[in-house]
mmJSON file of the N, C-alpha and C atoms, coordinates in Angstrom:
{"data_MODEL":{"atom_site":{
"group_PDB":["ATOM","ATOM","ATOM","ATOM","ATOM","ATOM","ATOM","ATOM","ATOM","ATOM","ATOM","ATOM","ATOM","ATOM","ATOM","ATOM","ATOM","ATOM","ATOM","ATOM","ATOM","ATOM","ATOM","ATOM","ATOM","ATOM","ATOM","ATOM","ATOM","ATOM","ATOM","ATOM","ATOM","ATOM","ATOM","ATOM","ATOM","ATOM","ATOM","ATOM","ATOM","ATOM","ATOM","ATOM","ATOM","ATOM","ATOM","ATOM","ATOM","ATOM","ATOM","ATOM","ATOM","ATOM","ATOM","ATOM","ATOM","ATOM","ATOM","ATOM","ATOM","ATOM","ATOM","ATOM","ATOM","ATOM","ATOM","ATOM","ATOM","ATOM","ATOM","ATOM","ATOM","ATOM","ATOM","ATOM","ATOM","ATOM","ATOM","ATOM","ATOM","ATOM","ATOM","ATOM","ATOM","ATOM","ATOM","ATOM","ATOM","ATOM","ATOM","ATOM","ATOM","ATOM","ATOM","ATOM","ATOM","ATOM","ATOM","ATOM","ATOM","ATOM","ATOM","ATOM","ATOM","ATOM","ATOM","ATOM","ATOM","ATOM","ATOM","ATOM","ATOM","ATOM","ATOM","ATOM","ATOM","ATOM","ATOM","ATOM","ATOM","ATOM","ATOM","ATOM","ATOM","ATOM","ATOM","ATOM","ATOM","ATOM","ATOM","ATOM","ATOM","ATOM","ATOM","ATOM","ATOM","ATOM","ATOM","ATOM","ATOM","ATOM","ATOM","ATOM","ATOM","ATOM","ATOM","ATOM","ATOM","ATOM","ATOM","ATOM","ATOM","ATOM","ATOM","ATOM","ATOM","ATOM","ATOM","ATOM","ATOM","ATOM","ATOM","ATOM","ATOM","ATOM","ATOM","ATOM","ATOM","ATOM","ATOM","ATOM","ATOM","ATOM","ATOM","ATOM","ATOM","ATOM","ATOM","ATOM","ATOM","ATOM","ATOM","ATOM","ATOM","ATOM","ATOM","ATOM","ATOM","ATOM","ATOM","ATOM","ATOM","ATOM","ATOM","ATOM","ATOM","ATOM","ATOM","ATOM","ATOM","ATOM","ATOM","ATOM","ATOM","ATOM","ATOM","ATOM","ATOM","ATOM"],
"id":[1,2,3,4,5,6,7,8,9,10,11,12,13,14,15,16,17,18,19,20,21,22,23,24,25,26,27,28,29,30,31,32,33,34,35,36,37,38,39,40,41,42,43,44,45,46,47,48,49,50,51,52,53,54,55,56,57,58,59,60,61,62,63,64,65,66,67,68,69,70,71,72,73,74,75,76,77,78,79,80,81,82,83,84,85,86,87,88,89,90,91,92,93,94,95,96,97,98,99,100,101,102,103,104,105,106,107,108,109,110,111,112,113,114,115,116,117,118,119,120,121,122,123,124,125,126,127,128,129,130,131,132,133,134,135,136,137,138,139,140,141,142,143,144,145,146,147,148,149,150,151,152,153,154,155,156,157,158,159,160,161,162,163,164,165,166,167,168,169,170,171,172,173,174,175,176,177,178,179,180,181,182,183,184,185,186,187,188,189,190,191,192,193,194,195,196,197,198,199,200,201,202,203,204,205,206,207,208,209,210],
"type_symbol":["N","C","C","N","C","C","N","C","C","N","C","C","N","C","C","N","C","C","N","C","C","N","C","C","N","C","C","N","C","C","N","C","C","N","C","C","N","C","C","N","C","C","N","C","C","N","C","C","N","C","C","N","C","C","N","C","C","N","C","C","N","C","C","N","C","C","N","C","C","N","C","C","N","C","C","N","C","C","N","C","C","N","C","C","N","C","C","N","C","C","N","C","C","N","C","C","N","C","C","N","C","C","N","C","C","N","C","C","N","C","C","N","C","C","N","C","C","N","C","C","N","C","C","N","C","C","N","C","C","N","C","C","N","C","C","N","C","C","N","C","C","N","C","C","N","C","C","N","C","C","N","C","C","N","C","C","N","C","C","N","C","C","N","C","C","N","C","C","N","C","C","N","C","C","N","C","C","N","C","C","N","C","C","N","C","C","N","C","C","N","C","C","N","C","C","N","C","C","N","C","C","N","C","C","N","C","C","N","C","C"],
"label_atom_id":["N","CA","C","N","CA","C","N","CA","C","N","CA","C","N","CA","C","N","CA","C","N","CA","C","N","CA","C","N","CA","C","N","CA","C","N","CA","C","N","CA","C","N","CA","C","N","CA","C","N","CA","C","N","CA","C","N","CA","C","N","CA","C","N","CA","C","N","CA","C","N","CA","C","N","CA","C","N","CA","C","N","CA","C","N","CA","C","N","CA","C","N","CA","C","N","CA","C","N","CA","C","N","CA","C","N","CA","C","N","CA","C","N","CA","C","N","CA","C","N","CA","C","N","CA","C","N","CA","C","N","CA","C","N","CA","C","N","CA","C","N","CA","C","N","CA","C","N","CA","C","N","CA","C","N","CA","C","N","CA","C","N","CA","C","N","CA","C","N","CA","C","N","CA","C","N","CA","C","N","CA","C","N","CA","C","N","CA","C","N","CA","C","N","CA","C","N","CA","C","N","CA","C","N","CA","C","N","CA","C","N","CA","C","N","CA","C","N","CA","C","N","CA","C","N","CA","C","N","CA","C","N","CA","C","N","CA","C","N","CA","C","N","CA","C"],
"label_alt_id":[null,null,null,null,null,null,null,null,null,null,null,null,null,null,null,null,null,null,null,null,null,null,null,null,null,null,null,null,null,null,null,null,null,null,null,null,null,null,null,null,null,null,null,null,null,null,null,null,null,null,null,null,null,null,null,null,null,null,null,null,null,null,null,null,null,null,null,null,null,null,null,null,null,null,null,null,null,null,null,null,null,null,null,null,null,null,null,null,null,null,null,null,null,null,null,null,null,null,null,null,null,null,null,null,null,null,null,null,null,null,null,null,null,null,null,null,null,null,null,null,null,null,null,null,null,null,null,null,null,null,null,null,null,null,null,null,null,null,null,null,null,null,null,null,null,null,null,null,null,null,null,null,null,null,null,null,null,null,null,null,null,null,null,null,null,null,null,null,null,null,null,null,null,null,null,null,null,null,null,null,null,null,null,null,null,null,null,null,null,null,null,null,null,null,null,null,null,null,null,null,null,null,null,null,null,null,null,null,null,null],
"label_comp_id":["MET","MET","MET","ARG","ARG","ARG","CYS","CYS","CYS","PRO","PRO","PRO","ILE","ILE","ILE","GLY","GLY","GLY","GLU","GLU","GLU","GLY","GLY","GLY","GLN","GLN","GLN","LYS","LYS","LYS","ILE","ILE","ILE","ASP","ASP","ASP","GLY","GLY","GLY","GLU","GLU","GLU","VAL","VAL","VAL","ASN","ASN","ASN","SER","SER","SER","THR","THR","THR","PRO","PRO","PRO","HIS","HIS","HIS","GLU","GLU","GLU","GLN","GLN","GLN","MET","MET","MET","GLN","GLN","GLN","ARG","ARG","ARG","GLU","GLU","GLU","VAL","VAL","VAL","ASP","ASP","ASP","TYR","TYR","TYR","VAL","VAL","VAL","ARG","ARG","ARG","ALA","ALA","ALA","GLN","GLN","GLN","GLN","GLN","GLN","ILE","ILE","ILE","LEU","LEU","LEU","THR","THR","THR","SER","SER","SER","MET","MET","MET","LEU","LEU","LEU","GLU","GLU","GLU","LYS","LYS","LYS","ASP","ASP","ASP","LEU","LEU","LEU","ILE","ILE","ILE","THR","THR","THR","LEU","LEU","LEU","SER","SER","SER","GLU","GLU","GLU","PHE","PHE","PHE","ASN","ASN","ASN","LYS","LYS","LYS","ILE","ILE","ILE","THR","THR","THR","GLU","GLU","GLU","LEU","LEU","LEU","ASN","ASN","ASN","ARG","ARG","ARG","LYS","LYS","LYS","THR","THR","THR","PHE","PHE","PHE","SER","SER","SER","PRO","PRO","PRO","LEU","LEU","LEU","LEU","LEU","LEU","ALA","ALA","ALA","GLU","GLU","GLU","ILE","ILE","ILE","MET","MET","MET","PRO","PRO","PRO"],
"label_asym_id":["A","A","A","A","A","A","A","A","A","A","A","A","A","A","A","A","A","A","A","A","A","A","A","A","A","A","A","A","A","A","A","A","A","A","A","A","A","A","A","A","A","A","A","A","A","A","A","A","A","A","A","A","A","A","A","A","A","A","A","A","A","A","A","A","A","A","A","A","A","A","A","A","A","A","A","A","A","A","A","A","A","A","A","A","A","A","A","A","A","A","A","A","A","A","A","A","A","A","A","A","A","A","A","A","A","A","A","A","A","A","A","A","A","A","A","A","A","A","A","A","A","A","A","A","A","A","A","A","A","A","A","A","A","A","A","A","A","A","A","A","A","A","A","A","A","A","A","A","A","A","A","A","A","A","A","A","A","A","A","A","A","A","A","A","A","A","A","A","A","A","A","A","A","A","A","A","A","A","A","A","A","A","A","A","A","A","A","A","A","A","A","A","A","A","A","A","A","A","A","A","A","A","A","A","A","A","A","A","A","A"],
"label_entity_id":["1","1","1","1","1","1","1","1","1","1","1","1","1","1","1","1","1","1","1","1","1","1","1","1","1","1","1","1","1","1","1","1","1","1","1","1","1","1","1","1","1","1","1","1","1","1","1","1","1","1","1","1","1","1","1","1","1","1","1","1","1","1","1","1","1","1","1","1","1","1","1","1","1","1","1","1","1","1","1","1","1","1","1","1","1","1","1","1","1","1","1","1","1","1","1","1","1","1","1","1","1","1","1","1","1","1","1","1","1","1","1","1","1","1","1","1","1","1","1","1","1","1","1","1","1","1","1","1","1","1","1","1","1","1","1","1","1","1","1","1","1","1","1","1","1","1","1","1","1","1","1","1","1","1","1","1","1","1","1","1","1","1","1","1","1","1","1","1","1","1","1","1","1","1","1","1","1","1","1","1","1","1","1","1","1","1","1","1","1","1","1","1","1","1","1","1","1","1","1","1","1","1","1","1","1","1","1","1","1","1"],
"label_seq_id":[1,1,1,2,2,2,3,3,3,4,4,4,5,5,5,6,6,6,7,7,7,8,8,8,9,9,9,10,10,10,11,11,11,12,12,12,13,13,13,14,14,14,15,15,15,16,16,16,17,17,17,18,18,18,19,19,19,20,20,20,21,21,21,22,22,22,23,23,23,24,24,24,25,25,25,26,26,26,27,27,27,28,28,28,29,29,29,30,30,30,31,31,31,32,32,32,33,33,33,34,34,34,35,35,35,36,36,36,37,37,37,38,38,38,39,39,39,40,40,40,41,41,41,42,42,42,43,43,43,44,44,44,45,45,45,46,46,46,47,47,47,48,48,48,49,49,49,50,50,50,51,51,51,52,52,52,53,53,53,54,54,54,55,55,55,56,56,56,57,57,57,58,58,58,59,59,59,60,60,60,61,61,61,62,62,62,63,63,63,64,64,64,65,65,65,66,66,66,67,67,67,68,68,68,69,69,69,70,70,70],
"pdbx_PDB_ins_code":[null,null,null,null,null,null,null,null,null,null,null,null,null,null,null,null,null,null,null,null,null,null,null,null,null,null,null,null,null,null,null,null,null,null,null,null,null,null,null,null,null,null,null,null,null,null,null,null,null,null,null,null,null,null,null,null,null,null,null,null,null,null,null,null,null,null,null,null,null,null,null,null,null,null,null,null,null,null,null,null,null,null,null,null,null,null,null,null,null,null,null,null,null,null,null,null,null,null,null,null,null,null,null,null,null,null,null,null,null,null,null,null,null,null,null,null,null,null,null,null,null,null,null,null,null,null,null,null,null,null,null,null,null,null,null,null,null,null,null,null,null,null,null,null,null,null,null,null,null,null,null,null,null,null,null,null,null,null,null,null,null,null,null,null,null,null,null,null,null,null,null,null,null,null,null,null,null,null,null,null,null,null,null,null,null,null,null,null,null,null,null,null,null,null,null,null,null,null,null,null,null,null,null,null,null,null,null,null,null,null],
"Cartn_x":[-32.078,-30.908,-30.796,-29.644,-29.432,-28.928,-29.363,-28.903,-27.471,-26.57,-25.191,-25.057,-26.063,-26.029,-26.65,-25.939,-26.414,-27.53,-28.236,-29.31,-28.735,-29.428,-28.99,-28.027,-27.544,-26.669,-27.503,-26.878,-27.612,-27.508,-28.634,-28.704,-29.239,-28.445,-28.868,-29.431,-28.785,-29.201,-30.312,-30.858,-31.933,-31.409,-31.878,-31.454,-32.209,-31.466,-32.045,-32.515,-33.795,-34.312,-34.733,-34.908,-35.347,-36.834,-37.303,-38.743,-39.599,-39.122,-39.875,-39.996,-38.893,-38.925,-39.863,-39.819,-40.702,-42.158,-42.448,-43.817,-44.285,-43.405,-43.774,-44.088,-43.303,-43.584,-44.93,-45.251,-46.551,-47.689,-47.56,-48.587,-48.702,-47.572,-47.582,-48.249,-47.981,-48.594,-50.109,-50.565,-52.011,-52.672,-52.047,-52.602,-52.673,-51.605,-51.579,-52.683,-52.878,-53.914,-55.314,-55.499,-56.803,-57.133,-56.158,-56.361,-56.644,-55.885,-56.053,-57.441,-57.904,-59.239,-60.31,-60.137,-61.08,-61.12,-59.962,-59.901,-60.611,-60.445,-61.106,-62.618,-63.075,-64.514,-65.158,-64.382,-64.899,-64.666,-64.23,-63.951,-62.906,-61.959,-60.866,-59.742,-59.697,-58.74,-59.47,-58.897,-59.479,-58.952,-59.591,-59.134,-57.715,-57.433,-56.086,-55.056,-55.381,-54.484,-54.323,-55.426,-55.394,-54.416,-54.52,-53.652,-52.185,-51.92,-50.54,-49.951,-50.732,-50.245,-50.069,-50.963,-50.823,-49.497,-49.156,-47.881,-46.703,-46.782,-45.726,-45.639,-46.788,-46.8,-46.137,-46.377,-45.76,-44.247,-43.778,-42.33,-41.745,-42.471,-41.981,-41.949,-43.042,-43.157,-42.687,-42.565,-42.113,-42.812,-44.146,-44.821,-44.502,-44.343,-43.994,-45.051,-46.294,-47.386,-47.856,-47.066,-47.477,-47.914,-47.251,-47.569,-48.944,-49.479,-50.798,-51.892,-51.498,-52.492,-53.184,-54.473,-55.197,-54.681],
"Cartn_y":[-59.613,-60.448,-60.703,-60.419,-60.601,-62.007,-62.511,-63.808,-63.654,-64.589,-64.466,-64.574,-65.069,-65.176,-63.917,-63.259,-62.01,-62.223,-61.144,-61.204,-61.555,-62.413,-62.8,-63.976,-64.401,-65.556,-66.823,-67.901,-69.156,-69.98,-70.591,-71.529,-72.82,-73.874,-75.153,-74.991,-74.167,-73.991,-72.989,-72.411,-71.431,-70.049,-69.051,-67.683,-67.157,-66.571,-65.947,-64.558,-64.379,-63.112,-62.182,-60.924,-59.933,-60.126,-59.598,-59.702,-59.067,-57.973,-57.325,-58.253,-58.91,-59.834,-61.0,-61.527,-62.641,-62.196,-61.013,-60.498,-60.32,-59.831,-59.65,-60.997,-62.028,-63.369,-63.884,-63.614,-64.027,-63.354,-62.045,-61.289,-61.804,-62.031,-62.535,-63.907,-64.749,-66.076,-65.964,-65.128,-64.967,-64.443,-63.469,-62.932,-64.008,-64.77,-65.834,-66.853,-67.189,-68.162,-67.598,-66.318,-65.708,-65.776,-65.478,-65.567,-67.003,-67.923,-69.34,-69.834,-69.429,-69.811,-69.261,-68.041,-67.431,-68.214,-68.621,-69.403,-70.743,-71.37,-72.644,-72.464,-71.419,-71.159,-70.874,-70.334,-70.028,-71.176,-72.315,-73.512,-73.275,-72.383,-72.153,-73.164,-73.756,-74.814,-75.908,-77.105,-78.227,-78.223,-79.021,-79.147,-79.707,-80.651,-81.221,-80.15,-79.305,-78.213,-77.227,-76.932,-76.036,-76.562,-77.85,-78.448,-78.426,-78.705,-78.692,-77.285,-76.294,-74.917,-74.411,-74.822,-74.452,-74.962,-76.19,-76.755,-75.956,-75.596,-74.774,-73.402,-72.817,-71.516,-71.607,-72.677,-72.843,-72.933,-73.607,-73.715,-72.389,-71.691,-70.431,-69.319,-69.148,-68.037,-68.383,-69.659,-70.129,-69.447,-69.454,-68.834,-69.599,-68.877,-69.507,-70.495,-70.208,-71.045,-72.068,-72.341,-73.231,-74.605,-75.123,-76.463,-76.577,-75.467,-75.541,-74.947,-74.388,-73.815,-74.926,-74.711,-75.741,-75.852],
"Cartn_z":[-1.915,-2.154,-3.651,-4.208,-5.639,-5.917,-7.034,-7.502,-8.013,-7.711,-8.174,-9.694,-10.341,-11.795,-12.365,-13.261,-13.837,-14.84,-15.118,-16.093,-17.447,-18.168,-19.496,-19.499,-18.313,-18.261,-18.276,-18.733,-18.854,-17.582,-17.24,-16.129,-16.722,-16.707,-17.27,-18.677,-19.488,-20.875,-21.092,-20.031,-20.164,-19.797,-20.508,-20.231,-19.019,-18.083,-16.897,-17.312,-17.529,-18.038,-16.903,-17.267,-16.295,-16.01,-14.892,-14.603,-15.702,-16.297,-17.379,-18.585,-18.952,-20.094,-19.813,-18.594,-18.246,-18.287,-17.775,-17.799,-19.241,-20.115,-21.518,-22.164,-21.831,-22.371,-21.875,-20.615,-20.069,-20.84,-21.066,-21.794,-23.221,-23.874,-25.25,-25.329,-24.333,-24.305,-24.171,-23.254,-23.048,-24.32,-24.968,-26.218,-27.297,-27.431,-28.437,-28.168,-26.898,-26.553,-26.781,-26.556,-26.823,-28.311,-29.147,-30.598,-30.991,-30.436,-30.743,-30.334,-29.166,-28.695,-29.623,-30.05,-30.99,-32.297,-32.774,-34.012,-33.849,-32.681,-32.409,-32.365,-31.694,-31.582,-32.936,-33.867,-35.208,-36.189,-35.652,-36.452,-37.54,-37.267,-38.206,-38.01,-36.801,-36.496,-35.728,-35.746,-35.007,-33.569,-32.719,-31.334,-31.293,-32.163,-32.233,-32.594,-33.562,-33.944,-32.794,-32.112,-30.952,-29.905,-29.594,-28.576,-28.997,-30.27,-30.761,-30.712,-31.127,-31.127,-29.697,-28.794,-27.382,-26.834,-27.149,-26.694,-27.256,-28.529,-29.137,-28.468,-28.16,-27.487,-26.119,-25.404,-24.081,-24.195,-25.238,-25.441,-25.905,-26.766,-27.331,-26.298,-25.564,-24.629,-23.225,-22.906,-21.596,-20.43,-20.412,-19.271,-17.988,-16.891,-15.616,-15.151,-15.445,-14.955,-15.985,-17.005,-18.095,-17.595,-16.562,-16.102,-15.463,-14.941,-14.315,-15.19,-16.338,-17.249,-18.021,-18.323,-19.083,-20.503],
"occupancy":[1.0,1.0,1.0,1.0,1.0,1.0,1.0,1.0,1.0,1.0,1.0,1.0,1.0,1.0,1.0,1.0,1.0,1.0,1.0,1.0,1.0,1.0,1.0,1.0,1.0,1.0,1.0,1.0,1.0,1.0,1.0,1.0,1.0,1.0,1.0,1.0,1.0,1.0,1.0,1.0,1.0,1.0,1.0,1.0,1.0,1.0,1.0,1.0,1.0,1.0,1.0,1.0,1.0,1.0,1.0,1.0,1.0,1.0,1.0,1.0,1.0,1.0,1.0,1.0,1.0,1.0,1.0,1.0,1.0,1.0,1.0,1.0,1.0,1.0,1.0,1.0,1.0,1.0,1.0,1.0,1.0,1.0,1.0,1.0,1.0,1.0,1.0,1.0,1.0,1.0,1.0,1.0,1.0,1.0,1.0,1.0,1.0,1.0,1.0,1.0,1.0,1.0,1.0,1.0,1.0,1.0,1.0,1.0,1.0,1.0,1.0,1.0,1.0,1.0,1.0,1.0,1.0,1.0,1.0,1.0,1.0,1.0,1.0,1.0,1.0,1.0,1.0,1.0,1.0,1.0,1.0,1.0,1.0,1.0,1.0,1.0,1.0,1.0,1.0,1.0,1.0,1.0,1.0,1.0,1.0,1.0,1.0,1.0,1.0,1.0,1.0,1.0,1.0,1.0,1.0,1.0,1.0,1.0,1.0,1.0,1.0,1.0,1.0,1.0,1.0,1.0,1.0,1.0,1.0,1.0,1.0,1.0,1.0,1.0,1.0,1.0,1.0,1.0,1.0,1.0,1.0,1.0,1.0,1.0,1.0,1.0,1.0,1.0,1.0,1.0,1.0,1.0,1.0,1.0,1.0,1.0,1.0,1.0,1.0,1.0,1.0,1.0,1.0,1.0,1.0,1.0,1.0,1.0,1.0,1.0],
"B_iso_or_equiv":[0.0,0.0,0.0,0.0,0.0,0.0,0.0,0.0,0.0,0.0,0.0,0.0,0.0,0.0,0.0,0.0,0.0,0.0,0.0,0.0,0.0,0.0,0.0,0.0,0.0,0.0,0.0,0.0,0.0,0.0,0.0,0.0,0.0,0.0,0.0,0.0,0.0,0.0,0.0,0.0,0.0,0.0,0.0,0.0,0.0,0.0,0.0,0.0,0.0,0.0,0.0,0.0,0.0,0.0,0.0,0.0,0.0,0.0,0.0,0.0,0.0,0.0,0.0,0.0,0.0,0.0,0.0,0.0,0.0,0.0,0.0,0.0,0.0,0.0,0.0,0.0,0.0,0.0,0.0,0.0,0.0,0.0,0.0,0.0,0.0,0.0,0.0,0.0,0.0,0.0,0.0,0.0,0.0,0.0,0.0,0.0,0.0,0.0,0.0,0.0,0.0,0.0,0.0,0.0,0.0,0.0,0.0,0.0,0.0,0.0,0.0,0.0,0.0,0.0,0.0,0.0,0.0,0.0,0.0,0.0,0.0,0.0,0.0,0.0,0.0,0.0,0.0,0.0,0.0,0.0,0.0,0.0,0.0,0.0,0.0,0.0,0.0,0.0,0.0,0.0,0.0,0.0,0.0,0.0,0.0,0.0,0.0,0.0,0.0,0.0,0.0,0.0,0.0,0.0,0.0,0.0,0.0,0.0,0.0,0.0,0.0,0.0,0.0,0.0,0.0,0.0,0.0,0.0,0.0,0.0,0.0,0.0,0.0,0.0,0.0,0.0,0.0,0.0,0.0,0.0,0.0,0.0,0.0,0.0,0.0,0.0,0.0,0.0,0.0,0.0,0.0,0.0,0.0,0.0,0.0,0.0,0.0,0.0,0.0,0.0,0.0,0.0,0.0,0.0,0.0,0.0,0.0,0.0,0.0,0.0],
"pdbx_formal_charge":[null,null,null,null,null,null,null,null,null,null,null,null,null,null,null,null,null,null,null,null,null,null,null,null,null,null,null,null,null,null,null,null,null,null,null,null,null,null,null,null,null,null,null,null,null,null,null,null,null,null,null,null,null,null,null,null,null,null,null,null,null,null,null,null,null,null,null,null,null,null,null,null,null,null,null,null,null,null,null,null,null,null,null,null,null,null,null,null,null,null,null,null,null,null,null,null,null,null,null,null,null,null,null,null,null,null,null,null,null,null,null,null,null,null,null,null,null,null,null,null,null,null,null,null,null,null,null,null,null,null,null,null,null,null,null,null,null,null,null,null,null,null,null,null,null,null,null,null,null,null,null,null,null,null,null,null,null,null,null,null,null,null,null,null,null,null,null,null,null,null,null,null,null,null,null,null,null,null,null,null,null,null,null,null,null,null,null,null,null,null,null,null,null,null,null,null,null,null,null,null,null,null,null,null,null,null,null,null,null,null],
"auth_seq_id":[1,1,1,2,2,2,3,3,3,4,4,4,5,5,5,6,6,6,7,7,7,8,8,8,9,9,9,10,10,10,11,11,11,12,12,12,13,13,13,14,14,14,15,15,15,16,16,16,17,17,17,18,18,18,19,19,19,20,20,20,21,21,21,22,22,22,23,23,23,24,24,24,25,25,25,26,26,26,27,27,27,28,28,28,29,29,29,30,30,30,31,31,31,32,32,32,33,33,33,34,34,34,35,35,35,36,36,36,37,37,37,38,38,38,39,39,39,40,40,40,41,41,41,42,42,42,43,43,43,44,44,44,45,45,45,46,46,46,47,47,47,48,48,48,49,49,49,50,50,50,51,51,51,52,52,52,53,53,53,54,54,54,55,55,55,56,56,56,57,57,57,58,58,58,59,59,59,60,60,60,61,61,61,62,62,62,63,63,63,64,64,64,65,65,65,66,66,66,67,67,67,68,68,68,69,69,69,70,70,70],
"auth_comp_id":["MET","MET","MET","ARG","ARG","ARG","CYS","CYS","CYS","PRO","PRO","PRO","ILE","ILE","ILE","GLY","GLY","GLY","GLU","GLU","GLU","GLY","GLY","GLY","GLN","GLN","GLN","LYS","LYS","LYS","ILE","ILE","ILE","ASP","ASP","ASP","GLY","GLY","GLY","GLU","GLU","GLU","VAL","VAL","VAL","ASN","ASN","ASN","SER","SER","SER","THR","THR","THR","PRO","PRO","PRO","HIS","HIS","HIS","GLU","GLU","GLU","GLN","GLN","GLN","MET","MET","MET","GLN","GLN","GLN","ARG","ARG","ARG","GLU","GLU","GLU","VAL","VAL","VAL","ASP","ASP","ASP","TYR","TYR","TYR","VAL","VAL","VAL","ARG","ARG","ARG","ALA","ALA","ALA","GLN","GLN","GLN","GLN","GLN","GLN","ILE","ILE","ILE","LEU","LEU","LEU","THR","THR","THR","SER","SER","SER","MET","MET","MET","LEU","LEU","LEU","GLU","GLU","GLU","LYS","LYS","LYS","ASP","ASP","ASP","LEU","LEU","LEU","ILE","ILE","ILE","THR","THR","THR","LEU","LEU","LEU","SER","SER","SER","GLU","GLU","GLU","PHE","PHE","PHE","ASN","ASN","ASN","LYS","LYS","LYS","ILE","ILE","ILE","THR","THR","THR","GLU","GLU","GLU","LEU","LEU","LEU","ASN","ASN","ASN","ARG","ARG","ARG","LYS","LYS","LYS","THR","THR","THR","PHE","PHE","PHE","SER","SER","SER","PRO","PRO","PRO","LEU","LEU","LEU","LEU","LEU","LEU","ALA","ALA","ALA","GLU","GLU","GLU","ILE","ILE","ILE","MET","MET","MET","PRO","PRO","PRO"],
"auth_asym_id":["A","A","A","A","A","A","A","A","A","A","A","A","A","A","A","A","A","A","A","A","A","A","A","A","A","A","A","A","A","A","A","A","A","A","A","A","A","A","A","A","A","A","A","A","A","A","A","A","A","A","A","A","A","A","A","A","A","A","A","A","A","A","A","A","A","A","A","A","A","A","A","A","A","A","A","A","A","A","A","A","A","A","A","A","A","A","A","A","A","A","A","A","A","A","A","A","A","A","A","A","A","A","A","A","A","A","A","A","A","A","A","A","A","A","A","A","A","A","A","A","A","A","A","A","A","A","A","A","A","A","A","A","A","A","A","A","A","A","A","A","A","A","A","A","A","A","A","A","A","A","A","A","A","A","A","A","A","A","A","A","A","A","A","A","A","A","A","A","A","A","A","A","A","A","A","A","A","A","A","A","A","A","A","A","A","A","A","A","A","A","A","A","A","A","A","A","A","A","A","A","A","A","A","A","A","A","A","A","A","A"],
"auth_atom_id":["N","CA","C","N","CA","C","N","CA","C","N","CA","C","N","CA","C","N","CA","C","N","CA","C","N","CA","C","N","CA","C","N","CA","C","N","CA","C","N","CA","C","N","CA","C","N","CA","C","N","CA","C","N","CA","C","N","CA","C","N","CA","C","N","CA","C","N","CA","C","N","CA","C","N","CA","C","N","CA","C","N","CA","C","N","CA","C","N","CA","C","N","CA","C","N","CA","C","N","CA","C","N","CA","C","N","CA","C","N","CA","C","N","CA","C","N","CA","C","N","CA","C","N","CA","C","N","CA","C","N","CA","C","N","CA","C","N","CA","C","N","CA","C","N","CA","C","N","CA","C","N","CA","C","N","CA","C","N","CA","C","N","CA","C","N","CA","C","N","CA","C","N","CA","C","N","CA","C","N","CA","C","N","CA","C","N","CA","C","N","CA","C","N","CA","C","N","CA","C","N","CA","C","N","CA","C","N","CA","C","N","CA","C","N","CA","C","N","CA","C","N","CA","C","N","CA","C","N","CA","C","N","CA","C","N","CA","C","N","CA","C","N","CA","C"],
"pdbx_PDB_model_num":[1,1,1,1,1,1,1,1,1,1,1,1,1,1,1,1,1,1,1,1,1,1,1,1,1,1,1,1,1,1,1,1,1,1,1,1,1,1,1,1,1,1,1,1,1,1,1,1,1,1,1,1,1,1,1,1,1,1,1,1,1,1,1,1,1,1,1,1,1,1,1,1,1,1,1,1,1,1,1,1,1,1,1,1,1,1,1,1,1,1,1,1,1,1,1,1,1,1,1,1,1,1,1,1,1,1,1,1,1,1,1,1,1,1,1,1,1,1,1,1,1,1,1,1,1,1,1,1,1,1,1,1,1,1,1,1,1,1,1,1,1,1,1,1,1,1,1,1,1,1,1,1,1,1,1,1,1,1,1,1,1,1,1,1,1,1,1,1,1,1,1,1,1,1,1,1,1,1,1,1,1,1,1,1,1,1,1,1,1,1,1,1,1,1,1,1,1,1,1,1,1,1,1,1,1,1,1,1,1,1]
}}}
């Protein structure tokens, strides 16, 4: 069953993306978080900075599971 809203159209201000685009955002988010974790482990950033950047990454990449991710 197809959604009546086409790909790329906005729903409540958000773009309805294709499954491929959403998957790419998920992968990009995971990669960004892996780099961020590595930086934290090497004491290149503080825990506070890690948390702030994680929040920005969630907004930027909009992963579907962001609300349940640590």
